[in-house]
Structures are given as C-alpha cells and as structure tokens.
C-alpha positions as CSV (number, residue, x, y, z in Angstrom):
1,X,-23.6,36.1,-21.9
2,X,-21.6,34.2,-23.5
3,X,-19.9,32.9,-21.6
4,X,-23.1,31.5,-20.0
5,X,-23.9,30.4,-23.5
6,X,-20.8,28.9,-24.1
7,X,-20.3,26.7,-20.2
8,X,-24.5,26.4,-21.4
9,X,-22.9,23.8,-24.2
10,X,-20.0,22.6,-23.4
11,X,-22.5,20.7,-20.6
12,X,-24.7,19.7,-23.0
13,X,-22.0,18.0,-25.1
14,X,-20.7,15.9,-21.9
15,X,-23.9,15.4,-20.9
16,X,-25.2,14.0,-24.3
17,X,-22.1,11.7,-24.0
18,X,-21.6,9.7,-20.9
19,X,-24.7,7.9,-22.4
20,X,-22.3,6.6,-25.3
21,X,-19.3,6.0,-22.6
22,X,-21.6,4.1,-20.3
23,X,-22.9,1.6,-23.2
24,X,-19.2,1.5,-23.5
25,X,-18.2,-0.1,-19.9
26,X,-21.5,-1.8,-20.2
27,X,-20.1,-2.9,-22.8
28,X,-16.7,-4.0,-22.0
29,X,-16.4,-3.4,-18.3
30,X,-17.6,-6.7,-16.8
31,X,-14.7,-7.9,-18.9
32,X,-11.5,-5.3,-19.0
33,X,-8.3,-6.2,-16.8
34,X,-7.9,-3.2,-15.0
35,X,-10.7,-4.1,-12.7
36,X,-11.4,-8.1,-12.7
37,X,-7.9,-9.4,-12.9
38,X,-5.8,-10.4,-9.8
39,X,-2.5,-11.2,-10.9
40,X,-0.1,-12.6,-9.1
41,X,3.0,-11.0,-9.3
42,X,1.4,-8.1,-9.2
43,X,1.4,-5.0,-10.9
44,X,4.9,-3.0,-10.1
45,X,5.5,-5.8,-7.7
46,X,9.2,-6.7,-6.2
47,X,10.8,-9.8,-5.1
48,X,11.9,-13.2,-5.2
49,X,12.1,-14.7,-8.8
50,X,8.9,-16.0,-9.0
51,X,7.9,-19.4,-9.6
52,X,4.6,-19.4,-11.3
53,X,2.2,-16.4,-13.5
54,X,-1.3,-16.1,-12.3
55,X,-4.0,-14.6,-12.9
56,X,-7.0,-15.0,-11.4
57,X,-11.0,-13.9,-13.3
58,X,-14.1,-12.9,-12.6
59,X,-15.5,-16.1,-15.2
60,X,-13.3,-19.1,-16.8
61,X,-11.0,-18.0,-19.0
62,X,-7.5,-20.3,-20.9
63,X,-4.6,-17.9,-20.8
64,X,-3.6,-18.4,-24.9
65,X,-0.5,-16.4,-24.1
66,X,2.3,-15.5,-21.7
67,X,5.3,-14.1,-22.5
68,X,8.2,-12.2,-20.6
69,X,10.6,-9.7,-21.4
70,X,13.7,-8.7,-19.3
71,X,14.2,-5.3,-19.8
72,X,16.4,-4.1,-22.9
73,X,15.8,-7.7,-23.9
74,X,14.4,-9.8,-25.6
75,X,10.9,-11.2,-25.4
76,X,10.5,-15.5,-24.3
77,X,7.3,-17.4,-24.4
78,X,6.2,-19.4,-22.0
79,X,4.5,-23.2,-23.1
80,X,0.8,-23.2,-22.5
81,X,0.5,-25.9,-24.1
82,X,-1.6,-27.8,-21.1
83,X,-3.4,-24.4,-20.0
84,X,-6.9,-25.3,-19.3
85,X,-9.9,-22.7,-18.6
86,X,-10.6,-21.7,-15.4
87,X,-11.2,-18.5,-13.4
88,X,-8.2,-18.5,-11.7
89,X,-4.9,-19.4,-14.3
90,X,-1.6,-20.1,-14.2
91,X,1.5,-21.6,-15.5
92,X,5.6,-21.8,-14.7
93,X,7.7,-19.2,-15.6
94,X,11.6,-19.6,-16.1
95,X,13.9,-18.8,-13.9
96,X,14.9,-14.6,-13.6
97,X,17.9,-13.3,-13.1
98,X,17.3,-10.0,-10.9
99,X,16.3,-7.3,-12.8
100,X,12.9,-5.4,-14.4
101,X,10.6,-7.4,-16.5
102,X,7.3,-7.3,-18.8
103,X,5.0,-9.6,-18.6
104,X,2.3,-9.8,-20.6
105,X,-0.4,-12.2,-20.8
106,X,-3.6,-12.5,-23.2
107,X,-6.8,-15.0,-21.9
108,X,-9.4,-16.1,-24.1
109,X,-13.0,-17.3,-22.3
110,X,-15.8,-19.7,-23.9
111,X,-17.6,-16.7,-25.3
112,X,-14.4,-15.8,-28.0
113,X,-14.1,-12.8,-25.9
114,X,-10.2,-12.2,-25.1
115,X,-8.9,-9.9,-22.7
116,X,-4.9,-9.2,-22.7
117,X,-2.5,-7.5,-19.6
118,X,0.7,-6.9,-19.0
119,X,2.7,-6.8,-15.2
120,X,5.6,-5.2,-14.4
121,X,8.1,-7.3,-12.1
122,X,11.4,-6.6,-10.3
123,X,13.5,-9.4,-9.4
124,X,16.0,-8.9,-6.7
C-alpha cells in the first residue's frame, strides 16, 4: 500500500511539472540553439582549416560575437564590424593551425532575443 501511494505521489508530481516544462520550451524553444541553428563548421567535426564560420537560423539574426579559442591557448575575437542580419550569417575566420578549437558565437534578433552556441572543431 505504501509503495502504491509513493508511486502515485511521484506520478502526480511529474504530471504537475509537465505543463511548466512545456511552457518553458514554448517560450525558449523557438530560440534554442541546439534545435534551430545549423553551423559550418559543425560541432564535433574535423578537416582542413575553415575559411568562414556560418550559422543558419529559423529567422533573421545578426552575429554580435565570434571568439575562436585554440585548446590550451588564448581566445581571439573575430571582427564583426560589417555584420548584417539574415537567416544565414557568416564571418571570415583567421587561418587556424592544426589542433583543436572552440568557436563561441552570439547572435541577436530584431526582437532583441539573444542566442549563443559553441562549436568544437579539429583542424588536421
């Protein structure tokens, strides 16, 4: 009897939290980097040094920050002074020597929402 009561209580607690989780996903899900942004290079990929970073969004965004950090090295900001808004945005990357890198980006939409993401890339 006690086990049944505990199982029922746990089930009710989960059921009551579900609408809250859906509301949070509804508010932020359309802007979530993990599901709506495609980047080149892609996260976890490897290859030759990429000439450009690009990101494709569901709606127009503008890159506001792009930082390239080599593993064990200092971060380097990419100049975005001429960045314009679009569903696909891009910026030239510095020449990358062989090694592992993290490319951190931030983009803003016309409605002032901000998206961020990180891409891990290995140059061979």
